[in-house]
C-alpha positions in Angstrom: -61.0 43.8 -52.7 -60.0 42.1 -49.8 -56.9 39.7 -50.2 -57.1 36.5 -48.3 -54.0 35.9 -47.0 -54.4 32.7 -45.0 -53.1 30.4 -47.4 -49.6 31.7 -46.8 -50.1 32.1 -43.0 -49.2 35.6 -43.0 -50.2 38.4 -40.4 -53.3 40.6 -40.7 -53.7 43.6 -38.4 -51.2 42.4 -36.0 -52.4 38.9 -35.8 -51.3 35.6 -37.2 -53.6 33.9 -39.8 -53.8 30.2 -40.0 -53.6 28.6 -43.6 -56.9 28.1 -45.3 -58.8 25.1 -43.9 -58.2 21.8 -45.8 -60.7 20.2 -48.1 -59.5 16.7 -48.4 -57.7 14.4 -46.5 -54.5 14.4 -48.3 -54.6 18.3 -47.8 -55.1 17.7 -44.0 -52.0 15.3 -43.5 -49.9 18.3 -45.1 -51.7 21.0 -43.6 -49.5 23.9 -42.2 -49.3 24.8 -38.4 -49.1 28.2 -38.8 -46.1 30.7 -37.7 -43.7 28.5 -35.9 -42.0 31.6 -34.4 -44.8 32.1 -32.1 -45.9 30.3 -29.2 -48.5 27.7 -29.5 -50.7 29.3 -27.0 -50.4 32.7 -25.0 -52.9 33.3 -22.2 -52.7 36.8 -20.9 -54.7 38.0 -17.7 -57.4 35.9 -18.5 -60.6 36.2 -16.3 -63.6 34.0 -15.8 -66.3 34.8 -13.6 -69.7 33.5 -12.9 -72.8 35.6 -11.8 -74.7 34.4 -8.6 -77.1 35.5 -6.2 -74.2 35.6 -3.5 -72.0 37.8 -5.8 -69.5 37.2 -8.5 -67.4 34.2 -8.4 -63.9 34.5 -9.5 -63.2 31.1 -11.0 -60.3 32.1 -12.8 -58.6 35.4 -12.0 -56.0 37.1 -14.0 -54.2 33.9 -15.1 -51.1 34.2 -17.5 -49.0 31.6 -19.1 -47.2 30.7 -22.3 -46.8 27.3 -24.0 -44.4 26.8 -26.7 -44.8 24.5 -29.7 -44.5 20.8 -28.5 -44.5 21.5 -25.0 -46.4 20.0 -22.3 -48.2 21.7 -19.2 -49.9 20.3 -16.4 -52.1 22.2 -14.4 -52.7 20.9 -10.6 -54.5 21.9 -7.6 -57.3 21.0 -5.3 -60.8 20.5 -6.3 -62.5 23.8 -7.3 -59.4 25.8 -7.8 -60.3 26.6 -11.4 -58.4 24.0 -13.6 -61.2 22.7 -15.5 -62.6 26.0 -15.8 -59.5 27.4 -17.2 -59.6 24.5 -19.8 -63.4 25.1 -20.8 -62.4 28.8 -21.3 -59.4 28.1 -23.6 -62.2 26.1 -25.8 -64.7 29.1 -25.1 -67.1 26.4 -23.7 -67.8 28.6 -20.8 -71.7 28.8 -20.4 -73.9 31.2 -18.5 -73.8 32.4 -16.0 -70.0 32.0 -16.5 -68.4 34.4 -18.7 -64.8 35.6 -20.1 -64.4 38.9 -18.2 -61.3 39.9 -19.6 -57.9 38.8 -21.1 -56.4 37.6 -24.3 -56.1 33.8 -25.5 -53.5 33.8 -28.4 -53.6 30.7 -30.3 -50.8 31.1 -33.0 -50.9 34.8 -32.3 -54.8 35.2 -32.8 -57.1 36.1 -30.0 -59.7 33.6 -29.5 -61.9 35.8 -27.2 -63.6 38.0 -29.7 -64.1 35.4 -32.2 -68.0 34.7 -32.8 -69.7 31.4 -32.4 -69.0 30.2 -35.9 -65.2 31.1 -35.9 -65.0 29.5 -32.7 -66.6 26.4 -33.9 -64.0 26.1 -37.0 -61.2 26.8 -34.4 -62.3 23.9 -32.3 -61.0 20.6 -33.4 -58.8 22.0 -36.1 -56.9 24.4 -33.8 -57.3 23.6 -30.4 -58.8 20.4 -29.4 -60.3 19.0 -25.9 -59.9 15.4 -24.8 -62.6 15.0 -21.8 -62.5 13.4 -18.5 -65.5 11.3 -19.2 -65.2 10.0 -22.8 -68.5 7.8 -22.5 -70.3 11.1 -22.0 -68.6 12.5 -25.0 -69.3 9.9 -27.5 -72.6 9.3 -28.8 -74.0 5.8 -27.9 -76.1 5.0 -31.1 -73.2 6.1 -33.5 -70.5 3.9 -34.8 -67.0 5.1 -33.8 -65.9 5.9 -37.4 -69.2 7.9 -38.0 -68.7 10.1 -35.0 -65.0 11.0 -36.1 -66.5 11.5 -39.8 -68.9 13.9 -38.4 -66.3 16.3 -36.8 -64.2 16.2 -40.3 -67.0 17.1 -42.5 -68.6 19.6 -40.3 -65.0 21.3 -40.7 -64.9 21.2 -44.3 -63.5 17.9 -45.5 -65.0 16.8 -48.6 -63.8 13.6 -49.7 -64.7 10.0 -50.5 -66.0 7.7 -48.1 -63.0 5.4 -48.6 -60.5 8.2 -47.8 -62.0 9.2 -44.8 -62.6 5.6 -43.5 -58.6 5.0 -44.1 -58.0 8.5 -42.1 -59.8 7.2 -39.3 -58.2 3.8 -39.3 -54.7 5.7 -39.4 -56.1 7.8 -36.3 -57.2 4.5 -34.5 -53.9 2.7 -35.2 -52.0 5.7 -33.9 -53.7 5.3 -30.4 -53.2 1.5 -30.4 -56.7 0.4 -31.5 -57.6 -2.0 -34.5 -59.5 -0.8 -37.6 -62.4 -3.0 -36.4 -63.0 -0.5 -33.5 -64.1 2.1 -36.3 -67.3 -0.2 -37.0 -68.0 -0.7 -33.0 -70.5 1.3 -30.8 -69.1 3.1 -27.5 -70.8 0.4 -25.3 -68.9 -2.4 -27.0 -65.6 -0.6 -25.8 -63.7 -0.6 -22.3 -62.9 2.6 -20.7 -59.6 2.6 -21.8 -60.5 1.9 -25.3 -63.1 4.8 -25.2 -60.3 7.2 -23.9 -58.2 6.5 -26.8 -61.0 6.9 -29.2 -61.5 10.4 -27.6 -57.6 11.2 -28.4 -58.0 10.0 -31.6 -60.9 12.3 -32.2 -59.7 15.2 -30.8 -56.1 14.7 -33.0 -58.0 13.9 -36.1 -57.4 17.6 -37.7 -53.8 17.8 -36.3 -54.5 20.9 -33.7 -52.0 23.0 -32.6 -52.8 22.8 -28.8 -54.6 19.8 -27.0 -56.5 20.4 -24.0 -56.8 17.0 -22.0 -59.1 17.3 -18.8 -58.3 14.6 -16.3 -58.1 11.9 -19.3 -57.6 9.3 -16.8 -60.3 9.9 -14.4 -62.0 6.5 -13.4 -59.6 4.3 -14.9 -57.5 1.8 -12.8 -53.7 2.6 -12.5 -52.7 0.4 -15.5 -55.0 1.7 -17.9 -54.1 5.1 -16.9 -50.5 4.6 -17.8 -51.6 3.2 -21.0 -53.5 6.3 -21.6 -51.1 8.6 -21.0 -48.4 6.8 -22.8 -51.1 7.0 -25.8 -51.3 10.5 -25.4 -47.5 11.1 -25.2 -46.9 9.3 -28.3 -49.7 11.0 -30.2 -48.4 14.4 -28.8 -44.7 13.6 -30.3 -46.2 12.3 -33.7 -48.4 15.5 -34.2 -46.0 18.1 -32.5 -49.2 19.6 -30.6 -48.7 21.3 -27.5 -50.7 20.0 -24.5 -52.4 21.2 -21.5 -53.3 18.3 -19.2 -55.5 18.9 -16.1 -55.1 16.5 -13.2 -54.9 15.9 -9.7 -52.5 13.2 -9.6 -48.9 14.7 -9.0 -46.9 11.9 -9.5 -48.8 11.1 -13.1 -48.7 14.4 -14.4 -45.0 14.8 -13.4 -44.2 11.8 -15.6 -45.9 13.6 -18.5 -45.5 17.1 -18.2 -42.3 19.3 -19.3 -43.8 22.2 -16.9 -46.2 22.2 -14.0 -48.6 25.2 -13.1 -49.9 25.2 -9.6 -53.5 26.9 -9.1 -55.3 28.1 -5.9 -58.6 29.9 -5.7 -58.6 30.8 -9.4 -54.9 31.9 -9.7 -51.9 30.5 -11.1 -49.6 30.7 -8.0 -46.4 28.6 -9.2 -45.3 27.7 -12.5 -42.2 26.1 -13.7 -40.4 23.2 -14.9 -41.0 19.6 -13.3 -37.8 19.5 -11.9 -38.1 23.0 -10.4 -41.9 22.3 -8.7 -40.9 18.8 -7.5 -37.1 19.5 -6.2 -37.5 23.1 -5.2 -41.1 24.0 -4.4 -41.2 27.7 -3.8 -44.8 28.5 -3.1 -46.0 27.3 0.3 -49.1 25.8 -1.3 -47.0 24.0 -3.7 -44.7 22.5 -1.0 -47.8 21.4 1.0 -49.1 19.6 -2.1 -45.9 17.8 -2.6 -45.7 16.8 0.9 -49.4 15.3 0.8 -48.1 13.0 -1.9 -47.6 9.2 -0.4 -43.8 8.6 -1.1 -43.3 5.0 -1.4 -39.5 5.1 -0.8 -40.0 6.9 2.6 -42.2 5.3 4.9 -44.6 7.5 7.1 -46.7 6.6 9.7 -49.4 9.1 8.3 -50.1 11.3 5.4 -49.8 15.3 5.9 -52.7 17.2 4.7 -53.1 20.7 4.0 -54.7 22.4 6.9 -58.2 24.2 6.4 -60.0 24.5 3.3 -60.0 26.8 -0.1 -62.0 29.9 0.5 -65.2 30.5 -1.5 -64.6 32.1 -4.5 -67.3 34.7 -4.0 -65.7 35.9 -0.8 -62.1 35.9 -1.3 -59.8 37.1 1.5 -58.0 40.4 1.2 -54.4 40.2 0.4 -52.8 36.7 -0.7 -55.8 34.1 -1.1 -53.5 31.5 0.6 -52.7 33.7 3.7 -55.5 32.0 5.9 -54.0 28.5 5.5 -50.5 29.5 4.9 -47.7 28.0 7.6 -45.4 31.1 6.6 -48.0 33.8 6.7 -47.0 37.4 7.8 -48.9 40.8 8.4 -48.3 41.9 4.5 -49.9 38.7 3.4 -53.3 39.6 4.9 -53.4 43.2 3.3 -51.3 43.1 -0.1 -52.1 40.8 -2.7 -48.7 39.1 -4.1 -47.3 40.0 -7.4 -46.3 37.5 -10.0 -42.6 37.4 -9.4 -39.9 35.9 -11.7 -37.4 34.2 -9.4 -35.1 33.3 -12.1 -34.7 30.4 -14.8 -38.4 31.3 -16.3 -39.9 30.1 -12.7 -42.7 32.6 -11.6 -44.3 32.5 -7.9 -47.0 34.4 -6.5 -46.0 35.1 -3.1 -44.7 37.8 -0.8 -41.6 35.5 0.3 -40.0 36.3 -3.3 -41.4 39.8 -3.7 -38.5 42.1 -3.5 -41.0 45.2 -3.0 -42.4 43.6 0.6 -39.7 43.2 3.4 -41.1 40.0 5.7 -38.1 39.7 8.0 -37.5 36.1 9.5 -40.0 34.6 7.1 -39.4 31.1 5.9 -41.3 28.6 3.8 -42.4 25.8 5.9 
């Protein structure tokens, strides 16, 4: 007879098992988070490809990173670099013709990649949750806010009285700075910032271990952007969840994140702490990104752009994918793909400038 070890959060076949799903609001509030000795999420050599008439599109190509519990990682880069595709893959929401071609997504030690649809459905919201960039599209326009949050809880096995469920929803709304009355309202009655806070409340309704926030401040004015990010920050501290924030605004994500990962052409080319990335950019692409951000303290006559355009993902250049645009390019860059090099202090850079196995005399960054 098989023994169910999930209630104790033990290990089976080398993989961590989360405690059994709660069935009441009271159990949900005291629900265990799993093995605290493991990273919140550990992504290893993840590949997400799309089949097209022109060939295979390598939208995410061999990406690896680890996120500790309670840590905040921001993913930045130009449009089309693979940030959102990576976020959707972590949720296993990649739709055909896209597919996960390889790699692991270890959530509390359990690989999400081989899970079937039902197992992954239960993992979403309860273990890993998504806050989308367009809350209006994510919310059902003909359902009250509280009923939409009820749906997610009930669908994951929370069987409690309507009163207890409603009190839990009110607590969630208050946690994101909204009044209880918002629960009885419809999405069209809310402002953009309020809808985004509802999305955060919904995403954290079951205390997930990891939150993927895909440009949660998109299309909001700067004042509301700050309010939404402060709300997400407060909720993250309260729940202890790890957060993966996808965004374009380097200044905004730098104020929120602990670490920043820079993506280019489907690859994670630079990852380090906020201070490392901002104060000491290593990869030439990272340096160009930093230089393209307007500086309010240093007045410039014109903004500095990044020359050229990203390569088509269906026809990537040989060697380093950034070589055609790189100001520090050398001959080896056009032939050899750079390794993911640890340059110290847990900083990783994918560039031949820091690859000890490639000699590039006289090469400098910028």
